[in-house]
C-alpha positions in Angstrom: 0.0 0.0 0.0 1.2 3.5 -0.8 -0.2 5.1 2.2 0.8 4.7 5.9 -1.4 2.4 7.8 -1.5 0.5 11.1 -3.5 -2.3 12.7 -5.6 -1.7 15.8 -7.3 -4.4 17.8 -10.8 -3.4 19.0 -12.0 -5.3 22.1 -15.6 -4.8 21.1 -17.6 -3.8 18.1 -18.7 -0.7 20.0 -15.1 0.5 19.8 -15.4 0.8 16.0 -17.4 3.6 14.5 -20.7 2.1 13.3 -20.9 4.2 10.1 -17.4 3.3 9.1 -18.1 -0.4 9.8 -21.3 -0.4 7.8 -19.6 1.5 4.9 -16.8 -1.0 4.7 -19.2 -3.8 5.0 -20.8 -2.5 1.8 -24.1 -1.2 3.2 -25.5 1.1 0.6 -27.4 3.1 3.2 -24.1 4.3 4.6 -21.8 4.2 1.5 -20.8 7.3 -0.3 -21.2 5.5 -3.6 -22.4 2.1 -4.8 -19.1 0.6 -5.9 -19.0 -2.0 -3.1 -21.2 -5.1 -2.6 -24.3 -4.5 -0.5 -23.9 -6.0 2.9 -25.9 -8.9 4.1 -27.6 -8.1 7.4 -25.1 -10.2 9.4 -22.3 -7.8 8.5 -23.9 -4.8 10.0 -22.4 -3.2 13.1 -25.7 -3.6 14.9 -25.6 -7.4 14.6 -22.2 -7.7 16.1 -23.0 -5.2 18.8 -26.2 -7.0 19.7 -24.3 -10.4 19.9 -21.6 -8.9 22.1 -23.6 -6.6 24.4 -26.3 -9.3 25.0 -23.7 -11.7 26.4 -24.1 -14.1 23.5 -20.6 -13.5 22.0 -18.3 -12.4 24.9 -15.4 -13.7 27.0 -17.7 -15.6 29.3 -19.2 -17.6 26.3 -15.7 -18.2 24.8 -16.0 -15.5 22.1 -13.6 -12.7 23.1 -13.8 -9.9 20.5 -10.5 -9.0 18.9 -11.6 -7.1 15.8 -8.8 -6.0 13.5 -9.1 -2.4 12.2 -6.7 -1.2 9.6 -6.3 2.5 9.9 -4.5 5.3 8.0 -2.1 7.6 9.6 -4.8 9.8 11.0 -6.7 6.9 12.6 -9.4 6.6 10.0 -10.6 3.0 9.5 -9.7 1.7 6.0 -10.8 -1.9 6.5 -12.1 -4.2 9.2 -11.8 -8.0 9.9 -14.3 -9.2 12.5 -12.4 -11.6 14.8 -12.7 -13.4 18.1 -10.3 -15.2 20.4 -12.0 -18.5 21.1 -11.5 -21.2 23.8 -13.6 -23.8 21.9 -15.1 -24.6 18.4 -18.8 -24.2 19.2 -21.1 -22.1 17.1 -18.9 -22.0 14.0 -20.4 -24.6 11.5 -17.0 -25.3 9.9 -15.8 -28.2 12.0 -12.2 -28.5 13.2 -12.6 -30.7 16.2 -10.6 -33.4 14.6 -7.7 -31.0 14.0 -7.9 -30.0 17.7 -7.9 -33.6 18.9 -5.0 -34.6 16.7 -2.9 -31.6 17.8 -3.6 -32.1 21.5 -2.8 -35.8 21.3 0.5 -34.8 19.8 1.2 -32.5 22.8 0.1 -29.2 21.3 -2.5 -26.7 22.5 -5.1 -26.0 19.9 -7.0 -23.5 22.0 -7.2 -20.6 22.2 -7.5 -19.9 18.5 -8.7 -16.9 16.4 -12.0 -17.1 14.6 -13.0 -14.6 12.0 -16.7 -15.0 11.4 -20.1 -13.8 12.3 -20.9 -15.5 15.6 -23.3 -18.5 15.3 -24.0 -17.6 11.7 -23.1 -19.9 8.7 -23.9 -17.3 6.0 -21.4 -16.4 3.3 -20.4 -12.8 3.1 -17.4 -10.5 3.1 -14.9 -11.0 6.0 -12.2 -8.6 4.8 -14.4 -5.5 5.0 -13.1 -2.8 2.6 -16.0 -2.1 0.3 -15.8 0.9 -2.0 -12.1 1.5 -1.4 -10.0 2.2 -4.5 -7.2 0.1 -3.1 -9.4 -2.6 -1.7 -7.2 -5.7 -2.4 -4.2 -4.0 -0.8 -6.3 -3.2 2.3 -7.6 -6.8 2.4 -4.0 -8.1 2.1 -3.1 -5.8 5.0 -5.8 -7.4 7.1 -4.7 -10.9 6.3 -1.1 -10.0 7.3 -2.4 -8.3 10.4 -4.2 -11.6 11.4 -1.0 -13.5 11.1 0.7 -10.9 13.4 -2.2 -11.3 15.9 -1.6 -15.0 15.9 2.0 -14.5 16.8 1.2 -11.9 19.5 -1.3 -14.2 21.2 0.8 -17.3 20.6 -2.2 -19.2 19.3 -2.3 -22.3 17.2 -4.4 -20.9 14.3 -6.7 -18.4 12.7 -9.8 -19.3 10.8 -11.8 -17.2 8.4 -15.1 -18.9 7.6 -18.0 -18.5 5.2 -16.0 -15.9 3.2 -16.6 -14.8 -0.4 -14.8 -16.7 -3.0 -12.7 -13.7 -4.2 -11.5 -13.1 -0.6 -10.8 -16.9 -0.3 -8.6 -16.7 -3.4 -6.7 -13.7 -2.0 -6.2 -15.5 1.3 -4.8 -18.5 -0.6 -2.3 -16.2 -2.3 -1.3 -15.0 1.2 -0.4 -18.5 2.4 -3.7 -19.5 4.1 -4.9 -23.0 3.7 -8.1 -23.2 1.6 -11.1 -25.3 2.6 -14.5 -25.9 0.9 -17.8 -27.2 2.2 -21.4 -27.5 1.2 -24.7 -25.8 1.8 -28.1 -25.9 0.1 -29.6 -22.7 -1.4 -32.9 -22.1 -3.3 -32.5 -20.1 -6.5 -35.3 -18.0 -7.9 -35.6 -18.6 -11.6 -38.0 -15.7 -12.1 -40.9 -17.5 -10.5 -44.2 -15.5 -10.1 -45.7 -17.8 -7.5 -45.1 -21.0 -5.5 -47.1 -22.9 -8.0 -44.8 -21.6 -10.7 -41.9 -23.0 -8.8 -43.7 -26.3 -8.4 -44.2 -26.5 -12.1 -40.4 -26.6 -12.6 -40.2 -29.8 -10.5 -40.7 -33.4 -11.6 -44.2 -34.7 -11.1 -43.2 -37.0 -8.2 -41.4 -34.2 -6.3 -44.2 -31.7 -7.0 -46.8 -34.1 -5.5 -44.6 -34.8 -2.5 -44.2 -31.1 -1.6 -48.0 -30.6 -2.0 -48.5 -33.5 0.3 -46.1 -32.2 2.9 -47.7 -28.7 2.9 -51.2 -30.2 3.3 -50.0 -32.3 6.2 -48.4 -29.4 7.9 -51.3 -26.9 7.5 -54.6 -28.2 6.3 -54.6 -31.4 8.4 -53.6 -29.6 11.5 -55.4 -26.2 11.2 -52.1 -24.4 11.6 -51.8 -20.9 10.0 -48.7 -18.9 9.3 -47.9 -15.3 10.0 -44.9 -13.3 8.7 -43.8 -10.8 11.3 -41.4 -8.0 10.8 -40.5 -4.4 12.0 -43.1 -3.2 14.5 -44.7 -6.6 14.7 -41.6 -7.8 16.7 -42.9 -7.0 20.1 -41.3 -8.2 23.3 -44.2 -10.7 23.7 -43.4 -12.1 20.3 -39.8 -12.4 21.2 -40.7 -14.2 24.4 -42.6 -16.8 22.4 -39.9 -17.2 19.8 -37.2 -17.5 22.5 -39.3 -20.3 24.1 -39.2 -22.2 20.8 -35.5 -21.6 20.4 -34.6 -22.7 23.9 -36.8 -25.9 23.7 -35.4 -27.0 20.3 -31.8 -25.7 21.0 -31.6 -27.5 24.3 -32.4 -30.8 22.7 -30.2 -30.3 19.7 -27.1 -28.6 21.1 -27.3 -29.1 24.8 -26.8 -25.4 25.5 -28.3 -22.8 23.2 -25.9 -20.0 22.2 -28.1 -16.9 22.1 -29.6 -15.0 25.0 -33.1 -13.5 25.3 -31.6 -10.0 25.3 -30.0 -10.7 21.9 -33.4 -10.8 20.2 -34.6 -7.6 21.9 -31.6 -5.8 20.7 -32.0 -7.2 17.1 -35.6 -6.2 17.0 -34.8 -2.7 18.2 -31.9 -2.1 15.8 -32.6 -4.4 12.8 -36.3 -5.1 12.9 -36.8 -4.2 9.3 -34.2 -6.8 8.3 -35.9 -9.6 10.2 -38.8 -11.8 9.2 -40.2 -14.2 11.8 -42.3 -17.1 10.3 -44.6 -18.0 13.1 -47.0 -21.0 13.1 -50.2 -20.7 15.0 -52.6 -23.4 16.2 -55.7 -23.0 18.3 -55.0 -19.3 18.8 -51.4 -19.5 20.0 -48.0 -19.6 18.4 -46.4 -23.1 18.6 -43.4 -22.8 16.3 -41.3 -20.2 14.4 -38.2 -19.6 12.3 -36.1 -16.5 12.1 -35.0 -15.1 8.8 -32.8 -12.1 7.8 -33.4 -10.1 4.7 -30.6 -8.9 2.4 -30.8 -7.0 -0.8 -31.3 -10.1 -2.9 -31.4 -12.9 -0.4 -33.4 -14.3 2.5 -31.1 -15.9 5.1 -32.8 -18.6 7.0 -31.4 -19.2 10.5 -32.7 -21.3 13.4 -36.2 -22.5 14.2 -38.0 -23.9 17.2 -41.3 -25.5 18.3 -43.2 -26.5 21.4 -45.5 -28.9 19.5 -44.4 -31.6 17.0 -46.5 -31.8 13.8 -45.7 -33.8 10.6 -43.7 -31.7 8.1 -44.1 -28.5 10.1 -40.3 -27.9 10.0 -40.3 -28.2 6.2 -43.2 -25.7 6.0 -41.9 -23.1 8.4 -38.2 -23.2 7.4 -38.2 -24.0 3.7 -41.5 -23.5 1.9 -42.5 -20.3 3.7 -39.0 -18.9 2.9 -39.5 -19.7 -0.8 -43.0 -18.1 -0.7 -41.4 -14.9 0.9 -38.6 -14.8 -1.6 -40.9 -15.0 -4.6 -43.3 -12.4 -3.1 -40.5 -10.0 -2.6 -38.4 -10.6 -5.7 -35.4 -12.1 -3.9 -32.9 -14.1 -6.0 -32.2 -16.8 -3.5 -32.8 -18.4 0.0 -29.8 -19.5 2.0 -31.1 -22.1 4.4 -28.2 -22.4 6.8 -25.7 -25.2 7.4 -26.0 -28.9 6.4 -29.1 -30.7 5.2 -29.1 -32.9 2.1 -32.8 -33.4 2.8 -33.2 -29.8 1.4 -32.4 -31.2 -2.1 -35.9 -32.8 -2.5 -37.4 -29.4 -1.6 -35.9 -27.4 -4.4 -32.6 -26.4 -2.7 -29.4 -27.0 -4.6 -25.8 -27.7 -3.4 -23.4 -24.8 -3.4 -19.8 -24.5 -2.2 -18.8 -22.5 0.8 -15.2 -21.3 1.5 -13.0 -20.9 4.5 -9.3 -20.0 4.9 -7.0 -21.2 7.7 -3.7 -19.9 9.0 -1.9 -22.7 11.0 1.1 -21.5 13.1 2.7 -24.9 13.8 4.5 -26.3 10.7 3.8 -29.9 11.5 0.1 -29.4 12.0 0.0 -27.2 9.0 1.4 -29.9 6.7 -1.0 -32.5 8.0 -4.0 -30.2 7.5 -2.9 -29.1 4.1 -2.7 -32.8 3.0 -6.1 -33.4 4.5 -7.7 -30.4 2.8 -6.5 -31.5 -0.7 -8.4 -34.7 -0.3 -11.4 -33.0 1.3 -11.8 -30.4 -1.5 -11.9 -33.2 -4.1 -14.5 -35.1 -2.1 -16.7 -32.0 -1.7 -16.5 -31.3 -5.5 -17.5 -34.9 -6.3 -20.4 -34.9 -3.8 -21.7 -31.6 -5.2 -21.5 -32.9 -8.7 -23.4 -36.1 -7.7 -26.1 -34.2 -5.9 -26.6 -31.8 -8.8 -27.5 -34.9 -10.9 -30.3 -35.7 -8.5 -32.1 -32.3 -8.1 -35.9 -32.5 -8.2 -36.2 -30.3 -11.3 -37.7 -31.6 -14.5 -35.3 -32.8 -17.1 -35.7 -31.6 -20.6 -38.5 -33.6 -22.2 -39.5 -35.3 -19.0 -42.2 -34.8 -16.3 
């Protein structure tokens, strides 16, 4: 870079100017021009601040904020890399437990480590925040170098940048980071005008199966669906949704990650970016899923229920998300981590990308060899799954 710069470590998102953060994240509402990519809602300063100030992502929960801020000589932020010092690998969705076990069996200490991600959120987006900057790649390269230096300063085993954009992933590879791929399932809007229009693109058998599932979830149970956003998100509604989250999360994870205060803060600061899909039976809400709205994407996150009903999960999490995306002209739905069962419901496999800096040379060599095999396996699996999507083949029903 031609200009003088320095790296500062912020111990909380609140220590970084919110307008500067959002501008570098590519949020058009804050940007001086539209040369950067529009931020997805998880990149906004308000999301990180809500996670940290609510006690969801903090030192006590094993997420100690260590955000890298690249500044010019006058102290103005040029780029930001959201980062946490972590004492475990929970809430990340890119799994490195095997790496940790192997290193510790060999006498190493894998934890603490540095994790560059949106806490508890497996959604792809920029991680090297420098949107709209004329020397963007140089700033991003400075952030990658700063992360290596932070590794050395803390004496930690590794740094992990997860769910990053592919162009940033390529830049990290050039900087010596190990490259990893994984798989998610997204729904892609092919210009559908209605849910029936989408169904018409499927094979006859898959179309009938989805109609059967929707009938079982709604007509046979008397359940109705509400979409709640903005001022609809009252504290009473959050109480109900948090009850669903705690019930399902406790059974699935053992200890849910997010606090009740987190949802209140989100509703207050980002209510227009949130859609709760709430299922009601006999006059009360019994299940719900939280979604976040980007410029062209609906991001599905977690769901919960206090009553079990056939196919209700598919309806609330997948089919309602498709309905919403079609109604609002969104180009895709990202339905979160894992889930080959989404394939039969019109979601297709896509690659996700992460980059890893491994401090120990021996561990690095072992992981590099492993990742070469893993990337080939992921590519082969994606290719195989694409051959079994539910969409009609040319000339076939």
